[in-house]
N, C-alpha and C positions, 0 to 999 in steps of 0.2 A: 201596120208597122213597115218601115223601110230600112233595110240593112245595107250599109255602104260598102262592105267588102265582098269579095267574090268567094264562093264556097264550092266544094265538091259534094254534090248531092247524089246519094245512092239509095237511101231508104226514105219512103214517103208514107204518111198517114193521112187517111181521109176523115174529115170532120173531127179533128182532135179536140178534146177537152182536157184541161189541165187542172189538177188539184195539188195544192201545196199545203202541207200540214206541218205544224210545229206544236210543241208543248211548252207552256209557260206556267209557273206555279200560280194556281188560282183556287178559288173556293166560292162558296155560295155568297159570302159577303162581298167579294169582288164583283160577282155577277150583278148583285143588287146595286152596288155602287155604279157599275157601268150602265145599267139600265136607267138609273137616275140621272147620270151625267149626260147620257144621250137623249134624255127626255122621252124615253120610249112609252112611258105611261101616258104622257100627254098626246101621244100619237103625232109627234112632230115628224113629218115624212121627209123633209129636206133640211139638212143642216150642213154648214161648212165648218171644218175643224182644221186647226193648224197648231204646230208646236211653238210658234212665235208668241211671245208674251208682250202685252202692252206695257209701256213705261208709265208709272204713276206721275201725277202732277203735270201731265201733258194734255194736249187736245185729245178728246175722246174719239179718236179715229185710229184704227189699226191699219197701218200701211205695211204690206208684205208682198213679196214676190209670189209667183204662181206655185207655192209649195202648200197646196190645199188638198183636203179630202172632202168630197161631198157624199154625205150618207143619206140613205133612204131606208127607213125601218121596214122590216118584213114581218117578223114574228119574235115573240120573247116570252119567257117565263122568269119573273124576277128572281127566283131562287135557283134556276137550273140552266137556262141558256138564253142566247139572244142571236137573232139572225138579221142581217141587213145587207144592202147593196152599197158598195163603196166605189166611187169614181174618183180617181186620183189625177191631180194636175201638178206634175213635177217637171222641173227643167230636165230635158233629155237631149242627147246629141242627135237622136233620130226622131222622126215624127211617129208618135204612137198615141193611141187612146186605150186606156185600161179601165175596165169596170169589173169589180170582183163581187162575187157572192160570198159572204163571210158568215161562218158559224163559230160561235164561241160558247163553250159550256163550262160548268163548274169544275170539271175534272182537269181543266187546263188545256184541253184539246182545242186547237184553232185550225179551221180548214178554210182555205181561200180557194174558190173555184172560179174558173172563167172558160169561156168558149173562144177558141182561137179562130176568129172570123176571117182575118186577112193578113197575110205577110207577103210583101213584095208583089202586091196586086193578085195574089193567089187566094181564092176564097174557099176552096174545098180541100185541095190536096197540098199538104205541107211537108217539107223535108225535115228530117231530124237535125240536119245542120242548122237550118233556120231556127228550129225549135229550141236547140241548145242555148242559143243566144237569148231567145225570148224567156226561157226558164230562168236563166241567170239574172235577167233584169227583173223578173217577177219576184224572185227571192229577195232582192234588195228593196224593191218598192213596197212589198208587204211589210217589211221591217219598219220602214219609215211611216207607213200608214197606221200600223197598230200602235206605234209609240205614243201617239196622241191620246190613246185610251188606256194606257197602263197606269197602275198606281206607283207611288214612290218606291214601295217595297219591291214590286216586280222589276222596276228599272234597276234598282240596286242589285238584285239577284242576277239579272242579265249582265250587268257590268262586271260582277264578280266572276261569274262562270265563263264568260267569253272574253276575259282579259281586257276589259275596258273598250271592247270593239264589238258591241252587240249587233250593230246594223248588218254586219256581214256573217251572222250566224247561219249555220247550215240547217236545212229543212228537208223533209221527206216529200218527194215529187211522185205523183201518179199521173200518167197520161192514158187517157181512154180514147180509142179510135174505132171506127167501124170497120176499117180494112187497112192492111199493110201491104205495100208493094215495094220491090218486086216480090211476087208470091213464091214461096218455097213449099216443098212437100211437107216438111215438118218444121216447127219453130227451132228445133235444134240445129237445122241447116244454116240458120243465120249466124250461129256461133262458130261454125266450122269455117266460114269465110271471114278472113281477118278484117277486111275493109268494112264489111257490114257490121261485124261485132264492134268495131271501133266507133262507128256512128251511134250505135245503141249505147255504148259506154259513155258517150258525151252527155247523155241525158240522165241516165240512172246509175252511172258509175259501177264498174266491175260487175257486169251481169254474170250470174252464176247458175241460173236456171232458165230454160226456155221450154215450156211444156204446152201441149194442146189441152183444151178444156172439152169442148164438144162442138160439133157442126162448124168447123173452121175457126173456132175461137181459140185464142192463144194468150199466154201470159209470159212476160219476161221479168224475172226478179233480179234486181241489182242491190248493191249495198246502200244506195241513197234514194231508191225509187223503184217503181214497177211500171210496165207498159201492159195494158190490157186491151186486147183486140177483140171486139164483140159487136155485132149489129144491134144487140139489145143489152146494153150495159146496166140498165136499171135494176136487173135482178141481182147484181153484185154490189149494190150501193151499201147495204147494211154491213156486209163482210168487209168491204174496203174501208168504211168509216172506222170500224173497230181496229182493223189491221194498221191503217194509217196512224191512228192515235197511239197505238202501241209502238210503232216504229219511231214516231216523233219523240215519244217518251224515252225510247232507247237511245236516240241521238243525243238528247239532253243529258241523259245519264252518263254517256261516254264523255261528254264535255265536263261534267262534274268530276268524273274520275281523273281526267287530265288536269283539272284545276287543283284538285287535292294533291296530286303528285307534284305539281309545281310548288304548292305551299310546303310540302315536305322538303323539297330542295332548298327553298328559301329559308325554312326553319333551320336546317342543318348549317347553312351559311351564317345565319344570325347567331346560332349557338357558338360557332367557331370564332366569330368576331367578338362575341361577348366574353368568351373564355380568355382570349388573347389580349383584352383591353388592359391598359395600365391604369393605376389608380389616379393618375393625373389627367387622363384623357376623358374628360367629362362629355365632350361632344360625341364620342363613339357610343357611350352609354345612352345618351339622349336619342341617338339615331336608332339604337337597338330597341329602346322602349317604344319609340314611335312605330317602328316596324312591327313589333309585337302587338301593339294596340290595333293597327290595321288588320293584322292576321286574325285577331279576336273577332273583330267586326265581320270579316269575311267568313270565318267559321260559323258564326251565329247565323248568317244569311244562308249558308249552305245547309246547316242543320235544320232550319225552318223549311227550306226547299225539300229536303228529304222527307219531312213529314207530309208535305203536300203530295209528294210523289207516292208515298205509301197509300194515301187516300185515293189517288188516281188509279193505282194498280188494283185496289179493292173494287172500285167502280167498274173498271174494264173487265175484271174477273167476273163480276156480276153480269155484265153484258154478254160475256162469253158463255156463261151457264145458261142464260135465257135463250141464246141462239142455238145452243146444242139441244135444249129441250124442245124448241119448235122444230128443229131439224128431225128429231126423233118422232114427233107427233104428226108432222106434215110431210107431204111428198115434195122433196127438194129437187130442183133441177140438177141434172148430172154435172153440168158445168160448175154449179155452186159447190157441190160435194167435192168435185175434183180440186177446186180452188182452195177450199178449206183444208183439204189434205196437204196440198203443197205449201200453204202458208204456215201450218203447224203452230197455230195461235196459242194453244194450251201450253206447249213446251216453252214457247217464247215468254209467256206470262210467268211461268215458274222460274225461268232463268233470270228474267228481269227482277223478280222479287228477291232472289238470292243475291244478285249483284247489288241491289239497293241496300240490303242489310249488311253486305260486306263493306260498302262505302261508309255506312253508319259506324261500323266498328273501327274502320280506319280513321274516321273523323274523331272518334273518342280518343284514340291514341294520340292524334295530332294535338287535340286540345290539352291533353295531359303534358305533352312535350312543351307546348307554349307556356303552360303554367310553370313548368320547371325552369324554363329559361327566364321567365319573368322573375321568379324568386332569385335566380342567379344575378340578374341585372340589379334587383333591389339590394342584394347583399353587397355588390360592388358599389352601388350608390351610397350605401351606409358607410362603407370604408372610405369613400371619397369625402363624405361629410365629416367623418372623424378627422381625416387629414386636413380638411378645411378648418375645423375647430382647433387643431394643433397649430396651424399657421396663425390663426387669429390670436391664440393664447401667446404664441411666441412674439407676435408684433406688440401685443399689449404689454408684455413683460419688458420688451425693449423700450417702449415708450415710457413706462414707469421708471426704468433704470436711468434713462436720459433725463427725466424730470428730477429725480433725486440727485443726480450728478450736477445738474444745473443749480439746484438749491445749495448743495455743498460748496460749489464754486462761488456762489453769491455770498455765503457766510464768510468764506475765506477772504474774499476781496474786501468785505466790510471790516474784518479784523485787521487786515493789512493797512487799510485806510486809517484805522484807529491808532495803530502802532506808528505809522508815519507821522500822524498829527502830534503824538507825544514826542517823537524824536525831534520834530521841528520846534516844538515848544521848548524842550531842553536846550537845543542849540541856540535859540533866541536869547534865553535867560543867561546861558553861559557866556554869550557874547557881551551881554549887558553887565555881568558881574565880575568876570574874571579875565577877559581879554584886554581890558584897558585899565591903567592905574589911576588912583585918586578919583574914583567915581562914587557916586552916592549909592549905587546898587551893590558895590563891593563891600562897603561898610555895613549895609543893612544885612547882607547875606552872612557876613562873618559874626555879627552880634546877635542875630535872631534867626538861626537856621530853620526852625520849625515854621515860622511865618514865611520864610523864603520858599520852603517846600510847598506850603499851601498856595502861595502865589504861582508856583510852577504848575501845580495841578489845575488851578483855575485857567491859566493860559492854555494848558493842554486841552481842557474841555472846550474852551472858547474856540480854539483853532479847529478841533474836531467837528464842532457844530457848524462852523463856517464851511468846512470842506463838504460835509454831508448835504448841507442845504444847496451848495453849488452843484455837486455831482449828481444828486438824485434827479433833478429835472433833465439834465443832460442824458442820463441813462434812459429815462422814459422816452425822450425824443429819439434816441438812437436804438431803442429796443427793437429786435427783429420781429417780435410778435409770436403768435402761436402757429406752429407748423406740425400738423398731425398727418401721419401716413399709416395706412394699413394695407397689407397684402391679403386679398380675398381668395383668388383662384376659385371663384364660385360660378355656377352656371347662370346664364342670363337669357332674357328674351330679346333677340336682336330687333324685331319689329317694334316692340314697346320702347326699346332704347332709342331708336331712330325717332319715334314720335315724341319722346321726352326731350331729346336734344333739339328738335325743331322749334321748341318753345323758348330756347335759350339763345342769347347772342354770344357766339363763340369768340373767345380771345385767342385760342390756339387750336389749330387743326393740323395734326401730323399723322403720318402712317409709315410703317416699316414693313417690308416684305421679306420672306425667305421661303424655303421649300415647305416648311411645316407650320409657319405662323404668318398671320397678317394682323399686326398690332396697330390699333388706332389710339391716338392720344387726343383728348378733347379737354378744353379748359374754358370756364366762364365765371362771371361774378354774380353774386346774389346779395341781397340785403332785405331785411324785413323783421317782423316780430318773431317769426320762427327761428331766426338767428339772433334774437335778443338785440336787434338793431346794430349788429356788427357788420362791417363790410367784409365779405367772405369771397375768396377765390377757390373754386373747386376744380380739381384735375382728375380725370379718370383715364385708365388704360384698359382696353379690352381687345381680345383676340377673336376675330370672326371665324377663323378656321377651326380652332379648338372649342369655340363656344364658351370661353372663360372670361369672366370679368376679373381682371388681374389686380389692379391697384386703385386705391382711392386716396387722394391727398386733399386736405383742407387747410388753407392758409388764411390767417386773420392778422392784418398788420398791427392793429391796436385792440387786442381782445378785452372785452368787458363782460364780466359775469358768465364766463364760459371757459371750460377747460378742454383738453384734447379729446377725452372720451365723449364729452357732450357733443363736440363738433362732429366727430365720426358718426355718432348715433343719429344726429339730426340729418346728416347727408344720407345715411343708409335708409332712414325712414322715408325720405323723399323718393328714393329709388324703389323701395318696396311698394309704396303707395301707387307709383306709376306702373307697377307690375314688371319692372325691369329685373329685379332680383326676387328670389323666393323669400318668404317671410322667415323661414328657418335660418337664413343667413343673419338677419337682424337678431333673432332670438339667441343664436350662438354667440354673437358679439356681446349682447347684454349679459348673458350668463357668465361669460369669461371676464368681463370688465366689472361685474358687480353692479350694473346700472339697471334700472327698471324703466 
């Protein structure tokens, strides 16, 4: 590797090896699936893997950049573990070659190991300044490499726990070297010199212990890693494997605790917004319900993760018991005994178990809180639905009142036409009989008044018939037609509405804006058997900011075999079928209007 910036180098390690450990929820089924996916049983030694997916219905050639991982299988047990070498080919700003040895077991422990052969043309002696940059790059590259092998559940858990940014998740780092320079009498002396301690902190973060083991061996313990200096590190491999797995689990547990805390904050804000929502603000309730649904999914993922964590703790505890039994039965190197004493694995296991159970209890409380807010949102939604029903009922009553008023007006006009016809008939006969002298009609009227009255009635009826026959076609030609309007204020699916409108040829497209509303008006024409062969114009008003479908207007210039309620019901049915409106909106209209 070549590093392009200049560094201040104070502490050096000879022949360093780097172990990066993380914990991901796993189980025996995942290990079996991984061995099958990597074709370990077929003993396929070399394979290339990438996260890029081929596009169907294209040429059967996968074209991708150098974001590849070459795997070479080493060893596996289909139900317990798998080991392989991984050589990565990722775009980098500096030239580097990375090849890892990877161990994955059913407890969720993943260990990536590599030997640092050369940095800046140095092959044996490396500075901690250089290594801090190498470690940071290794942490990122291992996340990219292992992603190709994770299940959908594991990816969902990582997205949830690490706030949708799992590639930069923190891991536990162990550096093993044969010798450290400059040499000090005691490892604690490195911590008393500020500059030397600063360089160590760059790699393992906040070093809090520096102790001697035996024969010049030393260990530095930090919050995110350890440095072990020993000419014969193999004697410590079993202890380090157990300790690294436990520390990786602890890191994951801390991230879960932070995620649960963030969910509590989000839950409080959602409750506040839900309690303050008005009955007309359906958009706010929809947002709260969507947020609660997402929280439920995240809590389920975290709950499953905690169960995997309990299984991992039980397995690590079993490893610890076996290690203690062998330590009691065999002669253990003094350095190993000293390291075990410093690491305090037993106490860490107990503490991690208590914290896991504590997170589980907190999670139960959060799940109950989510259920409570869900019930609150449902109650508000029911109130909004009742308000919608009241609006529909009010609109239907207004439509029926207007219809009855129109009928009364029509009857009154017909009566007035009849009276006017009679008045005209009397005026005509009066002119013929009485306004002029020596007429035939005058003598007939005076000699036979009953016959004259009958003649008058006949003339009245004849004139009335002539008037009605003339006026009726004129009224039909000038009739305004059917105009039905209903105010819904119902929630709608904006994407479904846009898809629905894309299939119609718009006659009117208008919109109005203000601080709290963005109202769109759309109008189009339809005709067909569904509309009983009527020519129909439909107009809708909807508000994108509040998420409300406000008004529906149906106009028919010359209605045939259809009334106002039928027209509204047909239009609502089309919108419900297209998933624009919920079916309960149509059911509410049918119930209030008495239509099936």
